[in-house]
C-alpha positions in Angstrom: 224.9 147.0 353.7 227.6 148.6 351.4 230.6 146.5 350.6 233.7 147.6 352.5 236.6 148.8 350.3 239.7 146.8 351.1 243.1 148.3 351.4 245.8 147.1 348.9 248.7 145.1 350.4 251.9 147.0 350.1 255.1 145.6 348.5 257.7 144.5 350.9 261.5 144.5 350.6 261.9 141.3 352.6 260.2 138.9 354.9 261.2 140.8 358.0 259.5 144.0 356.7 256.4 142.0 355.8 256.4 140.3 359.2 256.6 143.6 361.0 253.7 145.0 358.9 251.4 142.1 359.6 252.1 142.1 363.4 250.5 145.6 363.5 248.0 145.6 360.6 244.4 144.6 360.9 243.9 141.8 358.4 240.2 142.6 358.1 241.2 145.8 356.3 243.0 143.8 353.6 241.0 140.6 353.2 237.3 139.7 352.8 237.1 136.7 355.1 233.5 136.1 354.1 234.9 134.5 351.0 237.5 132.4 352.8 237.5 128.7 352.1 238.9 125.9 354.1 241.9 124.4 352.3 244.4 121.6 353.0 248.1 121.8 352.4 249.0 118.1 351.9 252.7 118.7 351.2 253.5 120.5 354.4 255.3 118.5 357.0 252.5 116.9 358.9 252.0 117.0 362.6 252.7 113.5 364.0 250.3 111.6 366.1 251.1 108.5 367.9 248.9 105.4 367.2 248.7 102.0 368.7 248.8 99.2 366.2 248.5 95.5 367.1 250.5 93.2 364.8 251.7 89.7 365.3 255.1 89.1 366.9 256.2 87.3 363.7 255.3 90.2 361.5 257.1 92.6 363.8 260.2 90.3 363.8 260.2 90.3 360.0 259.9 94.1 359.9 262.7 94.5 362.3 264.9 92.1 360.3 264.2 93.9 357.0 264.8 97.3 358.7 268.1 96.0 360.2 269.2 94.9 356.7 268.3 98.3 355.3 270.0 100.0 358.2 266.9 102.1 359.0 264.8 102.2 362.2 261.9 99.7 362.1 259.3 102.3 362.9 260.5 104.5 360.0 260.3 101.5 357.7 256.7 100.8 358.9 255.8 104.4 358.1 257.3 104.1 354.7 255.4 100.9 353.9 252.1 102.4 355.1 252.7 105.6 353.2 253.4 103.7 350.0 250.4 101.5 350.3 248.0 104.3 351.2 249.2 106.5 348.3 248.6 103.7 345.8 245.1 103.0 347.1 244.3 106.7 347.5 245.0 107.4 343.8 242.8 104.5 342.9 239.9 105.6 345.0 240.2 109.4 344.8 239.9 109.6 341.1 237.4 106.9 340.3 
């Protein structure tokens, strides 16, 4: 089967013009989706998902105390601590 020739994407003056173009255009005429790859965008604002986490009352009390002293919500502080620890370990394991 002969390879389909793709159209070239026009230059746009602004995002509104581009948005209008893509709402009407058939992307199959501009992109070869057989070569598409699944990618991750780790720096985009992630979708949040609630989780249930069981911790001791004493640990929660300490977290709330520290959060109060830092003048931040305790759940935000917990997310900060988790993020910091995971990033540290992730670097260690991801590149070893």
